[in-house]
MOPAC internal coordinates of N, CA, C and O (Angstrom, degrees):
PM7 1SCF
backbone

  N    0.0000 0     0.00 0     0.00 0    0    0    0
  C    1.4334 1     0.00 0     0.00 0    1    0    0
  C    1.5407 1   109.97 1     0.00 0    2    1    0
  O    1.2310 1   120.21 1  -162.51 1    3    2    1
  N    1.3129 1   117.21 1    17.49 1    3    2    1
  C    1.4521 1   120.26 1   179.88 1    5    3    2
  C    1.4977 1   112.49 1   -55.64 1    6    5    3
  O    1.2310 1   120.26 1   -47.51 1    7    6    5
  N    1.3105 1   117.10 1   132.49 1    7    6    5
  C    1.4417 1   122.80 1   178.08 1    9    7    6
  C    1.5278 1   113.91 1    90.55 1   10    9    7
  O    1.2310 1   119.73 1   166.00 1   11   10    9
  N    1.3035 1   118.12 1   -14.00 1   11   10    9
  C    1.4528 1   120.66 1  -178.14 1   13   11   10
  C    1.5327 1   109.45 1   -90.78 1   14   13   11
  O    1.2310 1   121.03 1   -35.64 1   15   14   13
  N    1.2939 1   115.63 1   144.36 1   15   14   13
  C    1.4565 1   122.58 1   173.64 1   17   15   14
  C    1.5323 1   113.69 1    60.00 1   18   17   15
  O    1.2310 1   120.66 1  -148.46 1   19   18   17
  N    1.3314 1   116.35 1    31.54 1   19   18   17
  C    1.4664 1   121.64 1   174.64 1   21   19   18
  C    1.5223 1   108.89 1  -111.57 1   22   21   19
  O    1.2310 1   120.90 1   -23.82 1   23   22   21
  N    1.3159 1   115.88 1   156.18 1   23   22   21
  C    1.4654 1   118.77 1   175.73 1   25   23   22
  C    1.5241 1   107.17 1   -62.19 1   26   25   23
  O    1.2310 1   120.93 1   -52.08 1   27   26   25
  N    1.3249 1   115.83 1   127.92 1   27   26   25
  C    1.4608 1   120.43 1  -173.00 1   29   27   26
  C    1.5078 1   112.50 1  -118.13 1   30   29   27
  O    1.2310 1   119.66 1   157.35 1   31   30   29
  N    1.3263 1   118.25 1   -22.65 1   31   30   29
  C    1.4522 1   121.63 1  -173.08 1   33   31   30
  C    1.5259 1   108.54 1  -159.17 1   34   33   31
  O    1.2310 1   120.48 1   -35.78 1   35   34   33
  N    1.2918 1   116.68 1   144.22 1   35   34   33
  C    1.4787 1   120.90 1   178.37 1   37   35   34
  C    1.5276 1   109.23 1  -135.04 1   38   37   35
  O    1.2310 1   120.08 1   -40.43 1   39   38   37
  N    1.3426 1   117.45 1   139.57 1   39   38   37
  C    1.4510 1   120.12 1  -179.53 1   41   39   38
  C    1.5426 1   110.76 1  -123.44 1   42   41   39
  O    1.2310 1   121.98 1   -33.74 1   43   42   41
  N    1.3274 1   113.81 1   146.26 1   43   42   41
  C    1.4438 1   121.80 1   179.72 1   45   43   42
  C    1.5515 1   109.20 1  -126.73 1   46   45   43
  O    1.2310 1   120.73 1   -31.49 1   47   46   45
  N    1.3498 1   116.21 1   148.51 1   47   46   45
  C    1.4566 1   118.89 1   173.37 1   49   47   46
  C    1.5465 1   110.27 1   -82.41 1   50   49   47
  O    1.2310 1   120.90 1   -22.80 1   51   50   49
  N    1.3060 1   115.87 1   157.20 1   51   50   49
  C    1.4751 1   121.62 1   173.44 1   53   51   50
  C    1.4863 1   110.45 1  -165.77 1   54   53   51
  O    1.2310 1   119.79 1   -38.30 1   55   54   53
  N    1.3326 1   118.01 1   141.70 1   55   54   53
  C    1.4653 1   120.26 1   176.44 1   57   55   54
  C    1.5195 1   110.65 1   -87.65 1   58   57   55
  O    1.2310 1   120.11 1   145.52 1   59   58   57
  N    1.3355 1   117.39 1   -34.48 1   59   58   57
  C    1.4869 1   121.15 1   179.43 1   61   59   58
  C    1.5057 1   109.09 1  -114.04 1   62   61   59
  O    1.2310 1   121.27 1   -90.49 1   63   62   61
  N    1.3062 1   115.17 1    89.51 1   63   62   61
  C    1.4849 1   121.67 1  -176.46 1   65   63   62
  C    1.5196 1   111.04 1   -59.85 1   66   65   63
  O    1.2310 1   119.28 1   143.22 1   67   66   65
  N    1.3031 1   118.97 1   -36.78 1   67   66   65
  C    1.4744 1   120.88 1  -179.65 1   69   67   66
  C    1.5303 1   111.12 1   -67.53 1   70   69   67
  O    1.2310 1   120.26 1   142.54 1   71   70   69
  N    1.3359 1   117.11 1   -37.46 1   71   70   69
  C    1.4697 1   119.64 1   178.59 1   73   71   70
  C    1.5268 1   111.32 1   -66.82 1   74   73   71
  O    1.2310 1   119.09 1   135.85 1   75   74   73
  N    1.3234 1   119.34 1   -44.15 1   75   74   73
  C    1.4496 1   119.33 1   179.29 1   77   75   74
  C    1.5314 1   110.50 1   -69.08 1   78   77   75
  O    1.2310 1   119.88 1   146.33 1   79   78   77
  N    1.3102 1   117.84 1   -33.67 1   79   78   77
  C    1.4700 1   119.53 1   176.42 1   81   79   78
  C    1.5142 1   109.64 1   -62.41 1   82   81   79
  O    1.2310 1   119.49 1   131.21 1   83   82   81
  N    1.3312 1   118.57 1   -48.79 1   83   82   81
  C    1.4688 1   121.19 1  -179.54 1   85   83   82
  C    1.5299 1   110.66 1   -59.41 1   86   85   83
  O    1.2310 1   120.27 1   137.46 1   87   86   85
  N    1.3500 1   117.10 1   -42.54 1   87   86   85
  C    1.4572 1   120.93 1  -179.85 1   89   87   86
  C    1.5147 1   112.03 1   -60.03 1   90   89   87
  O    1.2310 1   120.01 1   127.51 1   91   90   89
  N    1.3238 1   117.58 1   -52.49 1   91   90   89
  C    1.4676 1   121.86 1  -176.26 1   93   91   90
  C    1.5251 1   112.03 1   -70.54 1   94   93   91
  O    1.2310 1   119.91 1   148.57 1   95   94   93
  N    1.3272 1   117.78 1   -31.43 1   95   94   93
  C    1.4545 1   119.42 1   174.63 1   97   95   94
  C    1.5151 1   110.86 1   -66.46 1   98   97   95
  O    1.2310 1   120.04 1   133.47 1   99   98   97
  N    1.3204 1   117.53 1   -46.53 1   99   98   97
  C    1.4744 1   122.55 1  -175.72 1  101   99   98
  C    1.5214 1   111.49 1   -71.19 1  102  101   99
  O    1.2310 1   119.70 1   136.73 1  103  102  101
  N    1.3025 1   118.17 1   -43.27 1  103  102  101
  C    1.4825 1   120.66 1  -174.97 1  105  103  102
  C    1.5066 1   112.11 1   -83.34 1  106  105  103
  O    1.2310 1   119.63 1   136.15 1  107  106  105
  N    1.3353 1   118.32 1   -43.85 1  107  106  105
  C    1.4585 1   121.62 1  -171.00 1  109  107  106
  C    1.5283 1   113.53 1  -113.24 1  110  109  107
  O    1.2310 1   118.81 1   171.62 1  111  110  109
  N    1.3274 1   119.88 1    -8.38 1  111  110  109
  C    1.4537 1   121.49 1   178.14 1  113  111  110
  C    1.5124 1   114.61 1    75.83 1  114  113  111
  O    1.2310 1   119.88 1  -159.12 1  115  114  113
  N    1.3416 1   117.84 1    20.88 1  115  114  113
  C    1.4574 1   120.33 1  -179.74 1  117  115  114
  C    1.5375 1   110.09 1   -68.86 1  118  117  115
  O    1.2310 1   120.48 1   -29.08 1  119  118  117
  N    1.3063 1   116.68 1   150.92 1  119  118  117
  C    1.4492 1   124.13 1   176.82 1  121  119  118
  C    1.5259 1   108.38 1  -104.66 1  122  121  119
  O    1.2310 1   120.06 1   -42.59 1  123  122  121
  N    1.3398 1   117.49 1   137.41 1  123  122  121
  C    1.4529 1   122.31 1  -174.60 1  125  123  122
  C    1.5359 1   111.35 1  -119.79 1  126  125  123
  O    1.2310 1   121.80 1   -29.82 1  127  126  125
  N    1.3433 1   114.17 1   150.18 1  127  126  125
  C    1.4565 1   123.73 1   171.91 1  129  127  126
  C    1.5292 1   106.49 1  -126.16 1  130  129  127
  O    1.2310 1   120.79 1   -52.85 1  131  130  129
  N    1.3067 1   116.10 1   127.15 1  131  130  129
  C    1.4452 1   123.75 1  -178.60 1  133  131  130
  C    1.5234 1   109.79 1   -86.55 1  134  133  131
  O    1.2310 1   120.73 1   -52.21 1  135  134  133
  N    1.3380 1   116.21 1   127.79 1  135  134  133
  C    1.4520 1   121.24 1   176.08 1  137  135  134
  C    1.5281 1   111.63 1  -119.11 1  138  137  135
  O    1.2310 1   121.33 1  -138.84 1  139  138  137
  N    1.3049 1   115.05 1    41.16 1  139  138  137
  C    1.4608 1   120.46 1   177.66 1  141  139  138
  C    1.5163 1   111.12 1   102.11 1  142  141  139
  O    1.2310 1   121.09 1     9.59 1  143  142  141
  N    1.3262 1   115.53 1  -170.41 1  143  142  141
  C    1.4567 1   120.68 1  -172.61 1  145  143  142
  C    1.5250 1   114.12 1   -73.07 1  146  145  143
  O    1.2310 1   119.23 1   165.94 1  147  146  145
  N    1.3227 1   119.08 1   -14.06 1  147  146  145
  C    1.4513 1   121.50 1  -173.71 1  149  147  146
  C    1.5195 1   115.03 1  -116.26 1  150  149  147
  O    1.2310 1   119.34 1  -174.64 1  151  150  149
  N    1.3503 1   118.86 1     5.36 1  151  150  149
  C    1.4526 1   118.44 1  -177.09 1  153  151  150
  C    1.5142 1   110.75 1  -158.81 1  154  153  151
  O    1.2310 1   120.87 1   -41.55 1  155  154  153
  N    1.3455 1   115.94 1   138.45 1  155  154  153
  C    1.4671 1   123.59 1   173.05 1  157  155  154
  C    1.5206 1   106.91 1  -136.47 1  158  157  155
  O    1.2310 1   119.77 1   -48.07 1  159  158  157
  N    1.2925 1   118.04 1   131.93 1  159  158  157
  C    1.4547 1   119.53 1   175.37 1  161  159  158
  C    1.5371 1   108.38 1   -99.42 1  162  161  159
  O    1.2310 1   120.98 1   -21.77 1  163  162  161
  N    1.3225 1   115.73 1   158.23 1  163  162  161
  C    1.4654 1   120.10 1   178.83 1  165  163  162
  C    1.5316 1   109.38 1  -134.60 1  166  165  163
  O    1.2310 1   121.26 1   -22.07 1  167  166  165
  N    1.3344 1   115.19 1   157.93 1  167  166  165
  C    1.4619 1   122.93 1   172.10 1  169  167  166
  C    1.5195 1   104.93 1  -131.51 1  170  169  167
  O    1.2310 1   121.45 1   -52.09 1  171  170  169
  N    1.3250 1   114.83 1   127.91 1  171  170  169
  C    1.4711 1   119.16 1   179.49 1  173  171  170
  C    1.5096 1   112.97 1  -100.73 1  174  173  171
  O    1.2310 1   120.40 1  -176.38 1  175  174  173
  N    1.3273 1   116.84 1     3.62 1  175  174  173
  C    1.4615 1   120.47 1  -177.89 1  177  175  174
  C    1.5297 1   111.74 1   101.26 1  178  177  175
  O    1.2310 1   120.33 1   164.46 1  179  178  177
  N    1.3321 1   116.98 1   -15.54 1  179  178  177
  C    1.4361 1   121.34 1  -179.83 1  181  179  178
  C    1.5180 1   112.44 1  -133.88 1  182  181  179
  O    1.2310 1   120.97 1   138.66 1  183  182  181
  N    1.3303 1   115.75 1   -41.34 1  183  182  181
  C    1.4456 1   123.05 1  -176.75 1  185  183  182
  C    1.5242 1   108.81 1  -130.07 1  186  185  183
  O    1.2310 1   120.16 1   -33.19 1  187  186  185
  N    1.2975 1   117.30 1   146.81 1  187  186  185
  C    1.4767 1   121.83 1   176.46 1  189  187  186
  C    1.5175 1   108.98 1  -107.87 1  190  189  187
  O    1.2310 1   121.38 1   -21.86 1  191  190  189
  N    1.3236 1   114.96 1   158.14 1  191  190  189
  C    1.4379 1   121.52 1   177.68 1  193  191  190
  C    1.5036 1   111.36 1  -166.84 1  194  193  191
  O    1.2310 1   121.42 1    17.12 1  195  194  193
  N    1.3354 1   114.90 1  -162.88 1  195  194  193
  C    1.4419 1   116.88 1  -179.22 1  197  195  194
  C    1.5396 1   110.70 1  -161.53 1  198  197  195
  O    1.2310 1   122.62 1   -12.44 1  199  198  197
  N    1.3297 1   112.59 1   167.56 1  199  198  197
  C    1.4597 1   122.40 1   173.87 1  201  199  198
  C    1.5273 1   107.22 1  -120.58 1  202  201  199
  O    1.2310 1   121.07 1   -49.92 1  203  202  201
  N    1.3364 1   115.55 1   130.08 1  203  202  201
  C    1.4760 1   121.22 1   178.80 1  205  203  202
  C    1.5122 1   109.21 1  -115.42 1  206  205  203
  O    1.2310 1   120.47 1   -27.35 1  207  206  205
  N    1.3116 1   116.71 1   152.65 1  207  206  205
  C    1.4492 1   121.81 1  -178.85 1  209  207  206
  C    1.5000 1   111.44 1   -69.91 1  210  209  207
  O    1.2310 1   120.42 1   -63.00 1  211  210  209
  N    1.3327 1   116.80 1   117.00 1  211  210  209
  C    1.4295 1   122.67 1   179.63 1  213  211  210
  C    1.5186 1   109.47 1  -167.74 1  214  213  211
  O    1.2310 1   120.22 1   -30.26 1  215  214  213
  N    1.3200 1   117.19 1   149.74 1  215  214  213
  C    1.4767 1   121.01 1   175.27 1  217  215  214
  C    1.5158 1   111.56 1   -86.93 1  218  217  215
  O    1.2310 1   119.16 1   169.31 1  219  218  217
  N    1.2960 1   119.21 1   -10.69 1  219  218  217
  C    1.4687 1   122.61 1   178.03 1  221  219  218
  C    1.5090 1   110.53 1   -63.52 1  222  221  219
  O    1.2310 1   120.12 1   -20.22 1  223  222  221
  N    1.3286 1   117.37 1   159.78 1  223  222  221
  C    1.4579 1   122.35 1   177.31 1  225  223  222
  C    1.5295 1   108.72 1  -130.30 1  226  225  223
  O    1.2310 1   120.88 1   -36.34 1  227  226  225
  N    1.3193 1   115.93 1   143.66 1  227  226  225
  C    1.4772 1   122.38 1   176.39 1  229  227  226
  C    1.5173 1   108.66 1   -94.76 1  230  229  227
  O    1.2310 1   121.19 1   -76.80 1  231  230  229
  N    1.3362 1   115.33 1   103.20 1  231  230  229
  C    1.4727 1   120.11 1   179.75 1  233  231  230
  C    1.5381 1   108.22 1  -136.49 1  234  233  231
  O    1.2310 1   121.52 1   -32.85 1  235  234  233
  N    1.3109 1   114.69 1   147.15 1  235  234  233
  C    1.4830 1   120.06 1  -178.31 1  237  235  234
  C    1.5546 1   111.52 1   -63.11 1  238  237  235
  O    1.2310 1   119.71 1   145.33 1  239  238  237
  N    1.3185 1   118.16 1   -34.67 1  239  238  237
  C    1.4721 1   119.92 1  -178.81 1  241  239  238
  C    1.5116 1   113.17 1   -63.51 1  242  241  239
  O    1.2310 1   120.32 1   158.00 1  243  242  241
  N    1.3423 1   117.00 1   -22.00 1  243  242  241
  C    1.4441 1   120.84 1   177.39 1  245  243  242
  C    1.5527 1   112.56 1  -106.01 1  246  245  243
  O    1.2310 1   121.34 1  -165.49 1  247  246  245
  N    1.3288 1   115.04 1    14.51 1  247  246  245
  C    1.4592 1   119.09 1   177.33 1  249  247  246
  C    1.5211 1   116.72 1    95.49 1  250  249  247
  O    1.2310 1   120.36 1  -177.12 1  251  250  249
  N    1.3341 1   116.92 1     2.88 1  251  250  249
  C    1.4476 1   119.12 1   179.18 1  253  251  250
  C    1.5245 1   112.90 1   -72.48 1  254  253  251
  O    1.2310 1   120.73 1   -29.33 1  255  254  253
  N    1.2930 1   116.22 1   150.67 1  255  254  253
  C    1.4790 1   120.44 1   175.92 1  257  255  254
  C    1.4985 1   109.05 1   -70.30 1  258  257  255
  O    1.2310 1   120.06 1   -34.21 1  259  258  257
  N    1.3371 1   117.50 1   145.79 1  259  258  257
  C    1.4471 1   122.01 1   176.00 1  261  259  258
  C    1.5232 1   107.67 1   -94.08 1  262  261  259
  O    1.2310 1   120.46 1   -65.05 1  263  262  261
  N    1.3174 1   116.73 1   114.95 1  263  262  261
  C    1.4567 1   122.98 1   175.78 1  265  263  262
  C    1.5366 1   106.05 1   -86.76 1  266  265  263
  O    1.2310 1   120.84 1   -52.00 1  267  266  265
  N    1.3090 1   116.00 1   128.00 1  267  266  265
  C    1.4850 1   120.53 1  -175.98 1  269  267  266
  C    1.5220 1   109.26 1  -117.18 1  270  269  267
  O    1.2310 1   121.28 1   -56.75 1  271  270  269
  N    1.3275 1   115.15 1   123.25 1  271  270  269
  C    1.4634 1   122.84 1   178.53 1  273  271  270
  C    1.5300 1   108.19 1   -97.44 1  274  273  271
  O    1.2310 1   120.35 1   -18.43 1  275  274  273
  N    1.3344 1   116.93 1   161.57 1  275  274  273
  C    1.4732 1   120.55 1   178.88 1  277  275  274
  C    1.5298 1   109.71 1  -113.05 1  278  277  275
  O    1.2310 1   120.82 1   -37.93 1  279  278  277
  N    1.3308 1   116.03 1   142.07 1  279  278  277
  C    1.4507 1   122.36 1   172.79 1  281  279  278
  C    1.5226 1   109.59 1  -147.01 1  282  281  279
  O    1.2310 1   119.97 1   -42.62 1  283  282  281
  N    1.2986 1   117.66 1   137.38 1  283  282  281
  C    1.4552 1   119.82 1   177.81 1  285  283  282
  C    1.5465 1   110.47 1   -70.32 1  286  285  283
  O    1.2310 1   119.74 1   142.40 1  287  286  285
  N    1.3126 1   118.11 1   -37.60 1  287  286  285
  C    1.4461 1   122.21 1  -177.33 1  289  287  286
  C    1.5193 1   109.74 1  -109.60 1  290  289  287
  O    1.2310 1   121.60 1   -90.44 1  291  290  289
  N    1.3111 1   114.54 1    89.56 1  291  290  289
  C    1.4648 1   121.64 1  -174.12 1  293  291  290
  C    1.5102 1   113.08 1   -61.88 1  294  293  291
  O    1.2310 1   120.36 1   136.56 1  295  294  293
  N    1.3286 1   116.91 1   -43.44 1  295  294  293
  C    1.4578 1   120.84 1  -177.46 1  297  295  294
  C    1.5309 1   112.40 1   -62.61 1  298  297  295
  O    1.2310 1   120.40 1   137.83 1  299  298  297
  N    1.3236 1   116.85 1   -42.17 1  299  298  297
  C    1.4638 1   119.72 1  -179.54 1  301  299  298
  C    1.5218 1   110.65 1   -64.63 1  302  301  299
  O    1.2310 1   120.28 1   139.86 1  303  302  301
  N    1.3252 1   117.07 1   -40.14 1  303  302  301
  C    1.4635 1   120.56 1  -179.45 1  305  303  302
  C    1.5261 1   110.07 1   -69.80 1  306  305  303
  O    1.2310 1   120.24 1   138.05 1  307  306  305
  N    1.3517 1   117.15 1   -41.95 1  307  306  305
  C    1.4777 1   119.34 1   175.79 1  309  307  306
  C    1.5171 1   111.62 1   -56.66 1  310  309  307
  O    1.2310 1   120.49 1   135.52 1  311  310  309
  N    1.3248 1   116.66 1   -44.48 1  311  310  309
  C    1.4615 1   121.17 1  -179.16 1  313  311  310
  C    1.5427 1   109.83 1   -66.02 1  314  313  311
  O    1.2310 1   119.38 1   141.69 1  315  314  313
  N    1.3148 1   118.78 1   -38.31 1  315  314  313
  C    1.4847 1   121.36 1   178.55 1  317  315  314
  C    1.5201 1   110.31 1   -67.33 1  318  317  315
  O    1.2310 1   119.46 1   140.84 1  319  318  317
  N    1.3265 1   118.64 1   -39.16 1  319  318  317
  C    1.4583 1   121.23 1   177.26 1  321  319  318
  C    1.5171 1   109.66 1   -59.21 1  322  321  319
  O    1.2310 1   119.94 1   132.88 1  323  322  321
  N    1.3464 1   117.71 1   -47.12 1  323  322  321
  C    1.4528 1   121.65 1   179.07 1  325  323  322
  C    1.5061 1   111.86 1   -62.27 1  326  325  323
  O    1.2310 1   120.90 1   134.63 1  327  326  325
  N    1.3306 1   115.89 1   -45.37 1  327  326  325
  C    1.4949 1   120.47 1  -176.63 1  329  327  326
  C    1.4956 1   112.78 1   -66.22 1  330  329  327
  O    1.2310 1   119.18 1   156.27 1  331  330  329
  N    1.3212 1   119.17 1   -23.73 1  331  330  329
  C    1.4620 1   121.42 1  -175.15 1  333  331  330
  C    1.5205 1   113.38 1  -104.70 1  334  333  331
  O    1.2310 1   120.07 1  -164.21 1  335  334  333
  N    1.3132 1   117.48 1    15.79 1  335  334  333
  C    1.4621 1   120.65 1   173.80 1  337  335  334
  C    1.5149 1   115.50 1   102.14 1  338  337  335
  O    1.2310 1   119.19 1  -176.71 1  339  338  337
  N    1.3178 1   119.14 1     3.29 1  339  338  337
  C    1.4597 1   120.49 1   175.12 1  341  339  338
  C    1.5162 1   109.63 1   -83.81 1  342  341  339
  O    1.2310 1   120.47 1   -17.46 1  343  342  341
  N    1.3171 1   116.70 1   162.54 1  343  342  341
  C    1.4762 1   121.36 1  -179.47 1  345  343  342
  C    1.4983 1   107.61 1  -121.16 1  346  345  343
  O    1.2310 1   119.60 1   -55.16 1  347  346  345
  N    1.2960 1   118.37 1   124.84 1  347  346  345
  C    1.4648 1   122.60 1   177.22 1  349  347  346
  C    1.5464 1   107.53 1   -72.77 1  350  349  347
  O    1.2310 1   120.53 1   -61.47 1  351  350  349
  N    1.3262 1   116.58 1   118.53 1  351  350  349
  C    1.4414 1   120.48 1  -179.61 1  353  351  350
  C    1.5436 1   111.04 1   -97.42 1  354  353  351
  O    1.2310 1   120.14 1   153.01 1  355  354  353
  N    1.3126 1   117.34 1   -26.99 1  355  354  353
  C    1.4886 1   122.09 1   171.82 1  357  355  354
  C    1.4982 1   106.53 1  -142.22 1  358  357  355
  O    1.2310 1   120.26 1   -64.28 1  359  358  357
  N    1.3312 1   117.12 1   115.72 1  359  358  357
  C    1.4590 1   119.85 1  -178.01 1  361  359  358
  C    1.5348 1   109.43 1   -68.23 1  362  361  359
  O    1.2310 1   121.51 1    -5.27 1  363  362  361
  N    1.2987 1   114.71 1   174.73 1  363  362  361
  C    1.4745 1   120.55 1  -174.79 1  365  363  362
  C    1.5339 1   110.59 1   -56.22 1  366  365  363
  O    1.2310 1   121.34 1   -48.92 1  367  366  365
  N    1.3096 1   115.05 1   131.08 1  367  366  365
  C    1.4537 1   121.48 1   175.48 1  369  367  366
  C    1.5352 1   108.59 1  -140.94 1  370  369  367
  O    1.2310 1   121.47 1   -24.05 1  371  370  369
  N    1.3126 1   114.80 1   155.95 1  371  370  369
  C    1.4934 1   121.20 1  -179.72 1  373  371  370
  C    1.5169 1   110.73 1   -92.04 1  374  373  371
  O    1.2310 1   121.71 1   -29.09 1  375  374  373
  N    1.3176 1   114.33 1   150.91 1  375  374  373
  C    1.4407 1   120.55 1   173.46 1  377  375  374
  C    1.5451 1   104.71 1  -148.12 1  378  377  375
  O    1.2310 1   119.19 1   -16.98 1  379  378  377
  N    1.3286 1   119.15 1   163.02 1  379  378  377
  C    1.4669 1   118.84 1  -178.96 1  381  379  378
  C    1.5335 1   110.50 1   -57.38 1  382  381  379
  O    1.2310 1   121.45 1   -61.16 1  383  382  381
  N    1.3226 1   114.84 1   118.84 1  383  382  381
  C    1.4664 1   120.26 1   178.93 1  385  383  382
  C    1.5104 1   114.99 1   101.77 1  386  385  383
  O    1.2310 1   119.48 1   174.01 1  387  386  385
  N    1.3277 1   118.60 1    -5.99 1  387  386  385
  C    1.4470 1   119.07 1   179.66 1  389  387  386
  C    1.5095 1   115.96 1   169.08 1  390  389  387
  O    1.2310 1   122.05 1    21.37 1  391  390  389
  N    1.3162 1   113.69 1  -158.63 1  391  390  389
  C    1.4633 1   122.81 1   178.63 1  393  391  390
  C    1.5094 1   108.45 1  -140.10 1  394  393  391
  O    1.2310 1   120.43 1   -23.30 1  395  394  393
  N    1.3416 1   116.78 1   156.70 1  395  394  393
  C    1.4741 1   118.68 1   176.86 1  397  395  394
  C    1.5274 1   109.94 1  -158.49 1  398  397  395
  O    1.2310 1   121.79 1   -11.89 1  399  398  397
  N    1.3416 1   114.17 1   168.11 1  399  398  397
  C    1.4528 1   121.78 1   169.52 1  401  399  398
  C    1.5265 1   106.41 1  -137.78 1  402  401  399
  O    1.2310 1   120.91 1   -16.98 1  403  402  401
  N    1.3496 1   115.86 1   163.02 1  403  402  401
  C    1.4617 1   120.79 1   178.08 1  405  403  402
  C    1.5091 1   106.59 1  -123.52 1  406  405  403
  O    1.2310 1   120.96 1   -29.42 1  407  406  405
  N    1.3253 1   115.76 1   150.58 1  407  406  405
  C    1.4575 1   122.02 1  -177.29 1  409  407  406
  C    1.5174 1   111.07 1  -144.77 1  410  409  407
  O    1.2310 1   122.15 1   -18.42 1  411  410  409
  N    1.3383 1   113.48 1   161.58 1  411  410  409
  C    1.4568 1   122.06 1   170.67 1  413  411  410
  C    1.4982 1   107.17 1  -108.28 1  414  413  411
  O    1.2310 1   119.75 1   -50.99 1  415  414  413
  N    1.3370 1   118.07 1   129.01 1  415  414  413
  C    1.4432 1   121.63 1   176.73 1  417  415  414
  C    1.5332 1   109.86 1   -73.28 1  418  417  415
  O    1.2310 1   118.81 1    -2.86 1  419  418  417
  N    1.3274 1   119.88 1   177.14 1  419  418  417
  C    1.4777 1   119.16 1  -177.60 1  421  419  418
  C    1.5092 1   115.21 1   -58.36 1  422  421  419
  O    1.2310 1   118.99 1   158.03 1  423  422  421
  N    1.3149 1   119.53 1   -21.97 1  423  422  421
  C    1.4611 1   122.31 1   175.38 1  425  423  422
  C    1.5154 1   111.23 1   -84.62 1  426  425  423
  O    1.2310 1   119.20 1   153.58 1  427  426  425
  N    1.2879 1   119.13 1   -26.42 1  427  426  425
  C    1.4763 1   122.39 1  -175.80 1  429  427  426
  C    1.5055 1   113.90 1   112.86 1  430  429  427
  O    1.2310 1   118.96 1  -174.88 1  431  430  429
  N    1.3347 1   119.58 1     5.12 1  431  430  429
  C    1.4400 1   122.41 1   174.93 1  433  431  430
  C    1.5481 1   108.66 1   -71.82 1  434  433  431
  O    1.2310 1   121.35 1   -42.14 1  435  434  433
  N    1.3174 1   115.02 1   137.86 1  435  434  433
  C    1.4751 1   119.29 1  -177.88 1  437  435  434
  C    1.5326 1   109.81 1   -98.87 1  438  437  435
  O    1.2310 1   121.45 1   -50.05 1  439  438  437
  N    1.3203 1   114.82 1   129.95 1  439  438  437
  C    1.4789 1   123.30 1   174.35 1  441  439  438
  C    1.5097 1   107.74 1  -134.34 1  442  441  439
  O    1.2310 1   120.58 1    -6.19 1  443  442  441
  N    1.2965 1   116.49 1   173.81 1  443  442  441
  C    1.4412 1   122.69 1   176.92 1  445  443  442
  C    1.5184 1   110.35 1  -134.40 1  446  445  443
  O    1.2310 1   121.23 1   -20.29 1  447  446  445
  N    1.3226 1   115.25 1   159.71 1  447  446  445
  C    1.4606 1   121.05 1   172.95 1  449  447  446
  C    1.5093 1   106.51 1  -130.82 1  450  449  447
  O    1.2310 1   120.55 1   -48.02 1  451  450  449
  N    1.3326 1   116.55 1   131.98 1  451  450  449
  C    1.4481 1   120.04 1  -179.44 1  453  451  450
  C    1.5361 1   109.31 1  -123.63 1  454  453  451
  O    1.2310 1   121.98 1   -16.55 1  455  454  453
  N    1.3340 1   113.81 1   163.45 1  455  454  453
  C    1.4614 1   121.08 1   176.03 1  457  455  454
  C    1.5347 1   109.09 1  -147.72 1  458  457  455
  O    1.2310 1   121.57 1   -33.02 1  459  458  457
  N    1.3296 1   114.60 1   146.98 1  459  458  457
  C    1.4619 1   119.90 1   173.05 1  461  459  458
  C    1.5322 1   109.47 1   -97.83 1  462  461  459
  O    1.2310 1   120.33 1  -175.28 1  463  462  461
  N    1.3299 1   116.98 1     4.72 1  463  462  461
  C    1.4835 1   121.63 1  -179.92 1  465  463  462
  C    1.5105 1   109.36 1   -89.93 1  466  465  463
  O    1.2310 1   121.32 1   -35.65 1  467  466  465
  N    1.3291 1   115.08 1   144.35 1  467  466  465
  C    1.4621 1   120.93 1   175.75 1  469  467  466
  C    1.4983 1   111.27 1   -68.53 1  470  469  467
  O    1.2310 1   120.21 1   -20.15 1  471  470  469
  N    1.3017 1   117.21 1   159.85 1  471  470  469
  C    1.4338 1   122.02 1   176.44 1  473  471  470
  C    1.5288 1   107.82 1   -63.09 1  474  473  471
  O    1.2310 1   119.63 1   -46.61 1  475  474  473
  N    1.3329 1   118.31 1   133.39 1  475  474  473
  C    1.4632 1   119.47 1   179.47 1  477  475  474
  C    1.5068 1   112.06 1   -63.77 1  478  477  475
  O    1.2310 1   121.20 1   -34.95 1  479  478  477
  N    1.3305 1   115.30 1   145.05 1  479  478  477
  C    1.4746 1   120.24 1   177.07 1  481  479  478
  C    1.5198 1   109.42 1   -67.35 1  482  481  479
  O    1.2310 1   120.07 1   -36.32 1  483  482  481
  N    1.3343 1   117.47 1   143.68 1  483  482  481
  C    1.4733 1   118.79 1   177.82 1  485  483  482
  C    1.5361 1   109.30 1   -61.80 1  486  485  483
  O    1.2310 1   121.14 1   -38.10 1  487  486  485
  N    1.3366 1   115.42 1   141.90 1  487  486  485
  C    1.4659 1   119.50 1   178.31 1  489  487  486
  C    1.5135 1   108.64 1   -82.41 1  490  489  487
  O    1.2310 1   121.76 1   -30.33 1  491  490  489
  N    1.3458 1   114.23 1   149.67 1  491  490  489
  C    1.4412 1   118.76 1  -176.45 1  493  491  490
  C    1.5038 1   110.39 1   -93.10 1  494  493  491
  O    1.2310 1   120.10 1   180.00 1  495  494  493

């Protein structure tokens, strides 16, 4: 039954599809396909999805699902999110099994990034 009944695609709302495309390309390396003025699909190397034209936002406080991405170097990704127009909504915190942070993309959709790697030791 491999491949059946698994999450296959995820969609997010966005008012400025070009802005969210630039953000996810620059921070996460996602590849995009343009399907006109109201839709862009993406591939992250593992899962596909899309952004559709809408003023709504996907946030946990309003009942939205929290999509969680993985990164080995959490601090570097957090800094890239901030540098490219994302807003950190919950800074890095520990939980059993790892660490994560949550952010709002340029449209205001909330996602998280987690890692099972320890915080790197400060360089001398």
